[in-house]
Each structure stands twice: as C-alpha cells, then as structure tokens.
C-alpha positions in Angstrom: 26.0 110.4 8.7 22.8 108.8 7.2 19.5 108.9 9.0 19.3 105.1 9.6 22.8 105.1 11.2 22.0 108.2 13.2 18.8 106.6 14.5 20.7 103.5 15.6 23.3 105.4 17.4 20.9 107.7 19.3 18.8 104.7 20.4 21.9 102.9 21.7 23.1 106.0 23.5 19.8 106.2 25.4 19.1 102.6 26.0 22.3 100.6 26.5 22.1 96.9 25.5 23.7 95.9 28.8 20.9 97.3 30.9 19.4 94.7 33.3 16.1 93.2 32.1 14.3 94.5 35.2 15.1 98.0 34.1 14.7 97.4 30.4 12.4 100.0 28.8 9.1 98.6 27.4 9.1 98.6 23.7 5.6 97.2 22.9 3.5 99.5 20.7 0.5 97.2 20.6 -1.3 94.9 22.9 -2.1 95.1 26.6 1.5 95.8 27.8 1.7 98.9 25.5 -1.3 100.3 27.3 -0.1 99.5 30.8 3.3 101.1 30.0 2.3 104.0 27.9 3.3 107.5 28.7 1.8 109.0 25.5 -0.5 111.8 26.6 -3.0 110.9 23.8 -3.3 107.3 25.0 -3.6 108.3 28.6 -6.3 110.8 27.6 -8.1 108.0 25.7 -7.9 105.7 28.8 -9.2 108.5 31.0 -12.1 108.8 28.6 -12.9 105.1 28.5 -12.9 104.8 32.3 -15.0 108.0 32.7 -17.6 106.9 30.1 -17.9 103.5 31.8 -18.6 105.2 35.2 -20.9 107.7 33.5 -23.0 104.7 32.4 -22.8 103.2 35.9 -23.9 106.5 37.5 -26.7 106.8 35.0 -28.0 103.3 35.8 -28.0 104.2 39.5 -30.0 107.3 38.7 -32.6 105.2 36.8 -33.0 103.0 39.8 -33.7 106.1 41.9 -36.3 107.4 39.5 -37.9 104.0 39.2 -38.3 104.0 43.0 -39.9 107.5 42.9 -42.1 106.9 39.9 -45.1 106.0 42.1 -46.0 106.8 45.7 -44.9 104.1 48.2 -42.5 102.6 45.7 -40.9 99.2 46.4 -38.2 99.0 43.8 -35.6 99.9 46.5 -35.5 99.7 50.3 -34.6 102.8 52.3 -31.1 101.4 52.8 -30.6 100.6 49.1 -32.0 104.1 48.2 -29.4 105.7 50.5 -26.7 103.7 48.8 -27.9 104.6 45.3 -28.0 108.4 45.8 -24.6 108.3 47.6 -23.0 106.3 44.8 -24.8 108.2 42.0 -23.5 111.5 43.3 -20.0 110.3 44.0 -19.7 108.4 40.7 -21.0 111.2 38.5 -18.8 113.9 40.1 -15.6 112.2 40.8 -15.5 109.2 38.4 -17.3 110.6 35.4 -17.3 114.3 34.8 -13.9 115.1 36.3 -12.0 112.3 34.5 -13.8 113.0 31.3 -12.6 116.6 31.5 -9.1 115.2 32.3 -9.4 113.1 29.1 -9.6 116.3 27.0 -6.9 118.0 29.1 -4.6 115.1 28.3 -5.4 114.6 24.7 -6.1 118.1 23.4 -4.2 120.7 25.6 -0.6 119.6 24.5 -1.7 119.7 20.9 -3.2 123.2 21.3 0.0 124.6 22.7 2.3 122.9 20.1 3.9 120.5 22.6 5.1 116.9 21.9 3.9 115.7 25.3 3.2 116.9 28.8 6.0 118.0 31.1 6.1 114.8 33.2 4.9 111.8 31.1 5.5 109.1 33.8 3.7 111.2 36.4 0.8 111.5 33.9 0.6 107.7 33.7 0.7 107.5 37.5 -2.2 109.9 37.8 -4.3 107.7 35.5 -3.6 104.5 37.3 -4.1 106.1 40.7 -7.5 107.4 39.5 -8.3 103.8 38.6 -7.2 102.6 42.0 -9.4 105.2 43.7 -12.4 104.2 41.6 -12.0 100.6 42.5 -11.8 101.2 46.2 -14.9 103.4 46.1 -16.9 100.7 44.4 -15.3 97.6 46.1 -18.0 97.5 48.7 -20.5 96.3 46.0 -18.6 93.0 45.9 -18.1 92.5 49.7 -20.5 91.3 52.3 -23.1 93.9 53.0 -23.3 93.1 56.7 -19.7 94.3 57.4 -18.8 96.3 54.2 -21.3 97.3 51.5 -21.2 100.3 49.2 -21.0 103.8 50.7 -24.4 105.0 51.9 -23.7 108.2 53.9 -24.4 110.7 51.1 -21.9 111.9 48.5 -21.3 115.0 50.8 -20.4 112.8 53.8 -21.9 115.1 56.5 -20.6 114.4 60.0 -21.7 113.0 62.3 -23.9 110.8 60.0 -20.7 109.2 58.7 -19.3 108.5 62.1 -18.8 104.9 63.3 -21.8 105.4 65.6 -24.2 105.6 62.7 -22.3 103.6 60.0 -20.2 101.0 61.8 -19.6 99.1 58.5 -16.5 99.7 56.4 -18.4 101.3 53.5 -17.5 104.9 54.6 -13.8 103.8 55.1 -13.6 102.7 51.5 -15.3 106.0 50.4 -12.8 108.0 52.4 -9.8 106.2 51.1 -11.1 106.2 47.5 -11.6 110.0 47.5 -8.1 110.4 49.0 -6.6 108.5 46.1 -8.7 110.4 43.6 -7.3 113.6 45.1 -3.7 112.3 44.7 -4.4 111.6 41.1 -6.1 114.9 40.4 -3.3 117.0 42.1 -0.6 115.0 40.3 -2.3 115.6 36.9 -3.0 119.3 37.7 0.6 120.1 38.6 1.7 118.4 35.4 -0.8 120.5 33.3 0.3 123.7 35.0 4.0 123.1 34.3 3.2 122.0 30.7 1.2 125.1 29.9 3.6 127.5 31.4 6.9 126.0 30.2 6.1 124.0 27.0 4.2 126.4 24.8 5.4 126.6 21.2 7.5 129.7 20.2 5.2 132.7 19.8 2.4 131.1 21.9 2.1 133.9 24.4 -0.4 133.6 27.3 -2.9 135.8 25.5 -2.6 133.6 22.4 -3.5 130.4 24.3 -6.8 128.8 23.1 -9.6 129.3 25.6 -9.8 125.6 26.4 -6.1 125.6 27.4 -6.8 128.6 29.6 -9.6 126.8 31.3 -7.4 123.8 31.7 -4.9 126.0 33.5 -7.4 127.7 35.8 -9.1 124.4 36.6 -5.7 122.9 37.5 -5.0 125.7 39.9 -8.5 125.2 41.5 -7.8 121.5 42.0 -4.4 122.2 43.6 -5.8 124.9 45.9 -9.1 123.2 46.9 -8.3 119.6 47.3 -6.2 120.1 50.5 -9.4 121.1 52.3 -11.3 117.9 51.5 -8.1 115.9 52.2 -7.9 117.4 55.7 -11.6 116.7 56.3 -11.3 113.1 55.1 -8.2 112.5 57.3 -10.0 113.8 60.3 -13.0 111.7 59.6 -10.8 108.6 59.2 -9.2 109.4 62.6 -12.6 109.8 64.2 -13.8 106.5 62.8 -10.6 104.4 63.5 -8.6 106.0 66.3 -11.2 107.5 68.6 -10.4 111.2 68.0 -13.2 113.8 68.2 -12.9 116.3 65.4 -16.6 115.9 64.6 -18.0 114.1 67.7 -19.9 116.5 69.9 -19.6 114.1 72.9 -15.8 114.4 72.6 -15.8 118.2 72.1 -15.9 118.1 68.3 -17.9 120.3 65.9 -19.9 118.6 63.1 -20.2 122.0 61.4 -16.4 121.9 60.8 -17.0 119.1 58.3 -19.4 121.3 56.3 -17.0 124.2 56.2 -14.1 122.0 55.1 -16.2 120.1 52.6 -17.7 123.2 51.0 -14.4 125.1 50.9 -13.6 122.3 48.5 -17.1 121.6 47.2 -17.9 125.0 45.7 -14.6 125.3 43.8 -15.4 121.8 42.7 -18.5 123.1 40.9 -16.2 125.3 38.8 -13.7 122.5 38.4 -16.6 120.7 36.6 -18.0 123.6 34.6 -14.8 125.6 33.5 -13.6 122.8 31.2 -17.1 122.8 29.7 -16.9 126.6 29.1 -13.5 126.0 27.4 -14.9 123.4 25.1 -17.9 125.7 24.1 -15.4 128.6 23.5 -13.7 126.4 20.9 -16.8 125.0 19.2 -18.8 128.2 18.8 -16.1 130.1 16.8 -15.5 127.1 14.6 -19.1 126.7 13.5 -19.8 130.4 13.5 -16.9 131.0 11.0 -15.5 133.9 13.0 -13.1 134.5 15.9 -14.3 134.3 19.5 -15.9 137.6 20.5 -14.1 139.4 23.4 -11.3 136.8 23.9 -9.5 138.7 26.7 -12.8 139.2 28.6 -13.6 135.5 28.3 -10.2 134.6 29.7 -10.3 137.1 32.5 -13.9 136.1 33.4 -12.8 132.5 33.7 -10.0 133.6 36.1 -12.5 135.7 38.1 -14.8 132.7 38.4 -11.9 130.7 39.7 -11.0 133.3 42.3 -14.6 134.0 43.4 -15.3 130.3 43.7 -13.4 130.3 46.9 -15.5 133.0 48.5 -19.0 131.6 48.3 -18.8 128.2 50.1 -21.1 129.0 52.9 -24.1 129.7 50.7 -24.6 126.0 51.1 -24.9 126.6 54.9 -27.5 129.3 55.2 -29.7 127.1 57.4 -26.9 126.3 59.9 -27.3 129.6 61.9 -24.0 131.3 60.9 -25.4 134.8 61.8 -26.6 137.8 59.8 -23.1 139.2 59.0 -21.7 135.9 57.5 -25.0 135.3 55.7 -25.0 138.8 54.1 -21.3 138.4 53.1 -21.8 135.1 51.4 -25.0 136.3 49.7 -23.2 139.2 48.2 -20.3 137.0 47.0 -22.8 134.6 45.4 -24.4 137.5 43.5 -20.9 138.7 42.4 -19.9 135.3 41.0 -22.8 135.4 38.6 -21.3 138.5 36.8 -18.3 136.8 35.1 -20.5 133.9 34.2 -23.0 136.2 32.6 -20.1 137.9 30.8 -19.1 134.6 29.2 -22.7 134.0 28.0 -22.9 137.5 26.3 -19.5 136.8 24.6 -20.8 133.5 23.3 -23.9 135.3 21.9 -21.6 137.9 20.4 -19.6 135.2 18.7 -22.8 133.8 17.2 -24.1 137.2 16.1 -23.4 137.9 12.5 -21.6 134.6 12.0 -22.1 132.1 9.2 -23.5 129.4 11.5 -23.2 125.7 10.6 -25.7 123.6 12.5 -23.5 120.5 12.9 -24.0 118.1 15.8 -21.2 119.6 18.0 -22.8 123.0 17.5 -26.2 121.7 18.6 -24.8 120.3 21.8 -23.0 123.6 22.4 -26.1 125.7 21.9 -28.0 123.3 24.2 -25.3 123.9 26.8 -25.7 127.6 26.6 -29.5 127.4 27.1 -29.5 124.8 29.8 -26.6 126.4 31.7 -28.5 129.7 31.7 -31.5 128.1 33.3 -29.3 126.5 35.9 -27.6 129.9 36.5 -30.9 131.7 36.9 -32.0 129.3 39.7 -28.5 129.6 41.2 -28.8 133.4 41.5 -32.0 132.8 43.4 -30.0 131.0 46.0 -27.9 134.0 46.7 -31.0 135.4 48.6 -30.7 133.7 52.0 -34.5 133.6 52.6 -35.2 131.9 49.3 -32.2 129.6 49.8 -33.4 128.6 53.3 -36.8 127.7 51.8 -35.4 125.7 48.9 -32.5 124.1 50.8 -32.6 120.3 50.8 -35.6 120.3 48.4 -36.0 119.0 44.9 -35.6 122.6 43.6 -31.9 122.3 44.4 -31.8 118.9 42.6 -33.2 120.6 39.5 -30.7 123.5 39.9 -27.5 121.6 40.0 -28.5 119.1 37.4 -29.2 121.9 35.0 -25.7 123.1 35.8 -23.9 119.8 35.7 -25.9 117.8 33.1 -27.3 120.7 31.0 -23.9 122.4 31.5 -21.0 120.1 31.9 -22.3 116.9 30.3 -23.8 118.7 27.3 -20.5 120.4 26.7 -18.5 117.2 27.2 -20.7 115.4 24.7 -20.2 118.3 22.3 -16.5 117.9 22.8 -16.5 114.2 22.0 -18.4 114.9 18.7 -16.1 117.8 17.9 -12.7 116.1 18.5 -13.7 112.6 17.5 -12.5 113.0 13.9 -9.1 114.3 15.2 -8.8 111.4 17.7 -9.8 108.5 15.5 -10.0 109.8 12.0 -13.7 109.0 11.7 -16.7 111.3 11.6 -20.0 110.7 13.3 -23.1 110.6 11.1 -25.0 113.9 11.4 -28.3 112.2 11.3 -27.6 109.9 14.2 -25.7 112.6 16.1 -28.6 115.0 15.9 -31.1 112.3 16.8 -29.2 111.5 19.9 -29.0 115.2 20.7 -32.8 115.7 20.5 -33.6 112.6 22.5 -31.1 113.7 25.2 -32.4 117.3 25.2 -36.0 116.3 25.5 -35.4 113.6 28.1 -33.2 115.9 30.2 -35.8 118.7 30.3 -38.7 116.4 31.0 -36.7 114.8 33.9 -35.5 117.9 35.7 -37.8 120.8 34.9 -40.7 119.3 37.0 -38.3 119.1 39.9 -38.4 122.8 40.3 -42.1 122.6 41.1 -41.6 119.5 43.3 -39.2 121.5 45.4 -41.4 124.5 45.7 -44.2 122.2 46.7 -42.1 120.9 49.6 -40.7 117.6 48.4 -37.4 117.0 50.3 -34.4 115.5 48.6 -33.0 112.2 49.8 -36.4 110.8 50.6 -37.0 107.3 49.3 -40.8 107.3 49.1 -43.8 109.7 49.6 -47.5 109.6 50.5 -49.9 109.7 47.5 -51.9 112.6 49.1 -49.0 115.1 49.1 -49.6 116.3 45.5 -46.2 115.0 44.1 -47.5 112.1 42.1 -47.7 113.6 38.6 -44.4 115.5 38.6 -42.5 112.4 39.9 -44.1 110.3 37.2 -43.2 112.7 34.5 -39.7 113.1 35.8 -39.2 109.3 35.9 -40.5 109.0 32.3 -38.1 111.7 31.3 -35.2 109.9 33.0 -35.8 106.8 30.9 -36.1 108.9 27.7 -32.8 110.5 28.7 -31.3 107.0 29.2 -32.4 106.0 25.8 -30.8 109.1 24.3 -27.5 108.4 26.1 -27.7 104.8 24.8 -28.2 106.0 21.2 -25.3 108.5 21.7 -22.8 105.8 22.8 -24.0 103.2 20.4 -23.5 105.7 17.5 -20.0 106.5 18.9 -19.1 102.8 19.2 -20.3 102.1 15.6 -18.4 105.2 14.3 -15.2 104.1 16.0 -15.2 100.8 14.1 -17.2 101.5 10.9 -17.6 105.3 10.7 -16.7 107.4 7.6 -13.0 108.0 7.4 -12.1 111.7 7.0 -8.9 113.7 6.4 -7.4 116.2 8.8 -9.1 119.5 9.7 -12.6 118.2 9.0 -14.3 121.2 10.6 -11.9 123.8 9.1 -10.7 124.6 12.6 -8.8 127.5 14.1 -6.4 126.0 16.6 -3.2 124.0 16.3 -4.6 120.5 17.0 -6.4 120.7 13.6 -3.0 121.1 11.8 -2.2 117.4 12.6 -3.2 114.3 10.7 -5.8 112.1 12.4 -5.2 110.3 14.5 -2.1 112.4 15.6 1.2 110.6 15.4 3.2 109.6 18.5 5.4 112.6 18.3 2.5 115.1 17.6 4.3 117.7 15.5 6.9 116.9 13.0 8.2 120.4 13.6 7.4 122.5 16.7 5.3 125.3 15.2 6.0 129.0 15.5 2.8 130.8 16.5 2.1 134.1 14.8 -1.5 134.8 15.8 -4.2 133.9 18.3 -5.9 131.5 16.0 -2.6 129.8 15.0 -3.8 127.2 12.5 -6.2 129.7 10.9 -3.1 131.9 10.3 -1.0 129.0 8.9 -3.7 128.1 6.4 -3.6 131.7 5.0 0.2 132.0 5.0 1.3 128.5 3.7 4.5 129.5 1.9 5.9 131.5 4.8 5.1 128.7 7.3 6.4 125.9 5.0 9.8 127.7 4.7 9.9 128.3 8.4 9.1 124.7 9.3 11.8 123.4 6.9 14.4 125.4 8.6 13.2 124.2 12.1 13.2 120.6 10.9 16.7 120.9 9.7 17.9 122.4 13.0 16.1 119.8 15.0 17.6 116.9 13.0 21.1 118.4 13.5 20.5 118.2 17.2 19.6 114.5 17.2 16.0 114.3 16.0 12.7 114.2 17.9 13.3 113.2 21.5 10.6 110.9 22.9 10.2 109.5 26.4 10.5 105.7 27.0 7.4 103.9 28.2 7.5 102.7 31.8 5.7 100.0 33.8 6.6 101.5 37.2 3.9 104.2 37.4 1.4 101.3 37.0 3.2 99.1 39.6 3.3 102.1 42.0 -0.5 102.6 41.6 -1.1 98.9 42.2 0.8 99.2 45.5 -1.3 102.2 46.4 -4.5 100.2 45.7 -3.4 97.2 47.7 -2.3 99.3 50.7 -5.4 101.5 50.6 -7.7 98.4 50.7 -5.8 97.1 53.7 -5.9 100.5 55.6 -9.6 101.0 54.8 -10.5 97.8 56.6 -7.8 97.4 59.2 -10.1 98.3 62.0 -11.9 95.0 61.4 -9.3 93.6 63.7 -10.9 95.1 66.8 -11.5 98.3 68.6 -8.7 100.6 67.5 -7.8 103.0 70.3 -4.1 103.0 71.3 -3.7 99.5 70.1 -4.8 100.5 66.7 -1.8 102.7 66.3 0.5 99.7 66.9 -1.4 97.6 64.5 -1.0 100.2 61.8 2.6 100.7 62.6 3.6 97.1 62.8 1.5 95.7 60.0 2.1 92.1 60.9 0.3 89.3 59.0 -0.1 87.7 62.4 -2.4 90.6 63.5 -4.7 90.1 60.6 -4.7 89.7 56.8 -6.1 93.2 56.1 -3.3 95.0 57.9 -0.7 92.7 56.3 -2.2 93.7 53.0 -1.6 97.3 53.7 2.1 96.7 54.5 2.4 94.5 51.4 0.9 97.4 49.3 3.4 99.8 50.8 6.3 97.5 49.8 4.9 97.2 46.2 4.6 101.0 46.1 8.1 101.5 47.4 9.5 99.1 44.8 7.6 100.9 42.0 8.8 104.3 43.1 12.4 103.1 43.5 12.7 101.6 40.0 10.8 104.6 38.6 13.4 106.9 40.1 16.2 104.8 38.5 14.8 105.5 35.0 15.6 109.1 35.1 14.7 111.2 32.0 15.9 108.7 29.4 14.2 108.5 26.0 14.9 107.8 22.4 15.2 109.8 19.2 12.9 109.6 16.2 14.0 110.5 12.7 11.4 111.0 10.0 11.3 110.6 6.3 9.8 113.2 4.0 6.3 111.7 4.6 6.6 112.0 8.3 7.2 108.2 8.9 9.9 107.1 11.4 13.0 105.9 9.7 14.2 102.5 10.9 17.7 101.0 10.8 18.5 97.4 9.8 17.5 96.1 13.2 14.1 97.6 13.2 15.0 100.3 15.7 14.1 104.0 15.4 
C-alpha cells in the first residue's frame, strides 16, 4: 500500500464522513478557530505565555501607580481606597496571572519535548486548563469594568485576611469576584498539574529513566505535585469565605463563633508551598541554562534533583512563620523557626551546585546566561533575608514592614522573573526560529538589573526604619522620604527595562535573525528538533542513552541514525504517527464556567441570602434575577460542552511523513 493511500484510509477510519456536523472535528490549521480548537501542547504553551505576559505588564503598571503614590510624602496620585485596590490587584495579578501561567507556558511547550513525547497525556484537558485560566483571569478583573459603588476591583489584599474580607467590611461584590476567580484558577492549575504528572511518569521516551530526566522536567513534576497537594487548602478557605459572605455561616465571624485565624492557617498552608510553586520552575530553567553556557554537565545532578524534592516536602512544614505575631505560643513558634532554618539547606545546596557547574567551565556570556547569573545573585540576597525571618524575634520586628516587601520581591522578581526572562531568551530560537540581538538583549538585562536593585534594596532600610507595608501615604518628618523617592525612581527605570525587553522580543518575533536548530549547542532533547518544532514533535520517538540525551546523539550520529530508521519503519508499519483531533468543546466548557461563575459571584445582589439564598441558588430562575439566571445558563453551557467533549473519545488521525519530514497528502488534501 502506498503512503498516500494509507494516509487516506487511516484518516477515514478515525473520522467517518457520515459524522454529524455538530461533532465534526475541527480541521483549521490557521486563523482564530485553529487557536480556539487547538490541543497542540506547543500552541497552548504559547497562549499561556501571551496571556501571562499581558498580565505581567498589567501588574507592572499597577506597581508603578503604587510607587508614584509613595514617591513623595502625602502623595495624591491615589486615594486610600484606590491604593488598597492597586496593591490587592498587583499581588493577585503578579502571582496568579503572571508568574504561575508563565511557568505553565514553559511546562506546556518544553517539558514534552524534553522527555521525547509527541504531546501531553490528555490534550483536550490541557486546552480546558488554558481556557479555564482565562475565565478565572477575566472574573478577577471584571470589577474594573462594573460600577464601583456595588462592584469594583478587589480591594481586600491579595492574602484576603478574614474578617477584613467579610461582608461587614466589604459589602460590594469585589471580593466575591476575587473568590470565584481564584477558584477557577485553582481548577485550571490542578487540571494542568495532573496532566503533567501523568505525562512525565507515563510518556517518557524509551531509556528516559527518572534519573535521566532534565532538571527542568523534574521541577515541573515536583511543582505539579505541590499544586495538587496545596490548592485544596485555599479552595476550602475560599468556599468557607464565600459561605460566610453569602449564606450567613460563621467560619471566620467571631460574633458567630468563628475563628479569623483559621483563614490564616488555611491560606498559608497553601501560601508557602505557593512560594516554591513560583520558584522551583525558575530553578529548573537555571539548571538548564548554566550547563549549556558553561559547556559542561550540571554539577551534582542527583543532589540538585533531591534538593528540589526536599524543598517541595519541607515547603509544607513552614507555613506558620508567616504568623509569628499571632500568639501561637513558644512551642509552635520554635517548631516553625527550626523548619524554616531547615528549608534553607536544600536551597543552599542548589546554589553551590550551580557554582560548581560554573567552576572550570568555558563560560559564554550570552543574554540568557546573564539573566541566569542575575537570578543566582538576586535569589541569594532574597534567601539571606528569608533566613533572618526564621528567628521569631526578628520576624516579629520586621513583620508587615517594607523589609518583607524587599525580601519577597528579591525572591519573586530577582528570582522567578529573572529566570523566566532568561528562559524566554534561551528557548526563543527553538519556539520561533529567530534569535534575539545580543546587544539589545544585554541592554535590557542591565536596565532591568539596575532598576530592580534601585527599587527594592532601599526597602530593606525603610522596613528597619519602621515603614509599614500597605500604607498609602506618610508624614514627611518620619525619615522615609529619600528611600521612597529612590525606590520610585528605580521602579520607573525597571519599567523602562521591561519595556525594552518586550519591544526587542516583539521586533525579533517578526524581524529577528533566522537561525537553524540547536543554536546554543544544547544538551537536552528539545534542541534536536527543527525550529519551530513540527506539529508531531519527533519524526521518530528517540531512544535515550544518556542523561544529556541530545549531547550523546551528537557524538554518536551513525548509531542513532540507524536506530531511528528502524523505529520509523516499525511505526509506519503500525499506521504512522497518531495525532489527536482538535476540539472546540474544552473552550465551550470553559465559557460555560465563566458565565456561571459571574452569575454565582453576584447572585447575592438579589437580596439578603439566608435560607432564601439557598433556594435562589438551587432554582436559578430568570424571574428571581438576571444574575442567578446567568449562573444557570452557564451551567447548561458547561454541561453541553462536557457532554459533547465526552462523545469525542480518544479519536485522532495518522500522519505519514516523506523523507524530509513533511506530511504526505492524498489527492483530496488529507493526511
């Protein structure tokens, strides 16, 4: 049977011509519909990155407004209420809508390539996680576009401490949107994480043992477990807060027998693992970049892997060091102080292994390497101030001061953001086939590096001098004027650096220098692919013979070529490369989730909830109010999406490739 005929038959076997149009599989490869129906992990990773970078710029703009307000004493740029909204939305946006999804963009795009897989384990679930993330982001920000008197953007702090977020203090719907948006982001994160766990464990290429996994893939796996295990805590807290606000329960209301401190425990049981959810992907990126530009393998690979696992485990044992001022007692305080000291050990181990990788290497100072080295230095500063907080007396003094602001920005910007910017530079040639100019890349690095340090280093001294965080103005006689002015100037320099970075990236995407594959002479499997990678990733699933799989292949070309020819022949005999069909139903399901969540978030607009509120939520009649009817309509859309999604099964199509790796088409233009 010739290839064209074979392609035609396999396509017809998997997509019968008599299939109803409602269930027809989308075939668009370009245009808007191709993006809405895609299940390709690379496209989904790209979309995650686009949305994350958009919200990164939004969160940065909010930060500039905060620094403009604090640039001078008695500032008038923002009112007290507007300031509350800005720092609430800045924190929420940067953590949940920028750093986490940007890490997920790399998880989606890079991880399957590093393990030699053609896609993730559940492609449609992957698409659902993307669009549910978008739905959650819309709900969190929807208050900006609704009347401020009854809605408005969230303004209770990104940590949502009870009872400040109760209906007594914030009767508007802003917190309801914040609650529902975070719940949807949790659904998206858990769906994606379960997908990544199954993919890494079950879809590794032959020979890719766990101790041959690239470190970035290891950090993807550990981060995914952290998400699955930590998000239930914040889910419970958010459900209880929603019940308090809308149904008159008293989980956090003292007058009803509740305990406000319960919120803090539930929030930080999630919140401290969340810190490592943000930083472990960054550590994985750095562990890929340093060996590549040092021209030597990663020093102490097993130790780096096990220290990452240790960080993930210990991250669940330190949550109450955020609560040393709540009066937990000496025993609990001592226990969490010791745990906080312990978690610094595996982090320090990683730093020494990175230094060992650099030592004796033939270092190439390319732009990704500069951002990576900036990460190591900035993260060390943040780590040093973090260890200081393991001492309860010092923590109590610095708690809720600008010293803490400096600490976690050195961890999350100097750490996570620097590493993510390094990762964009590093994998940009692989993703788009174009290389960023070294001059402009290094210029953006230095402007960002200087602006960041000028912004946040003075905040250590502001905190030690007594400036509390979350204060919208200050008296000129308190001695905080100069440091605040310097920090604000630094913030605008940092903003200019970020603008340069993204302007250069946008220019490179359209006009940058085109390059061939393996532009950095990489070590892991993703660099074995042409750029951008084809839809099917690997023409032949590779067999892995060493930890640095692509490095091994480059030095054993004849052996690998013979092996791949045999595998290609065997795969062709079994029908060719199997690819999943695209699907619109994950997108439809997420639209239903969005509509329903908007209705639920604002259904208490219909009156005092109480017992009657349960009936309103249960019945969902349009007669009772448009918001509640909206929630029921959303539920119906979600049900329709899930129903037709389930009817699709695991159908797909087969690709047959010519000798150049191009799909062979039959006379009807089908693969």
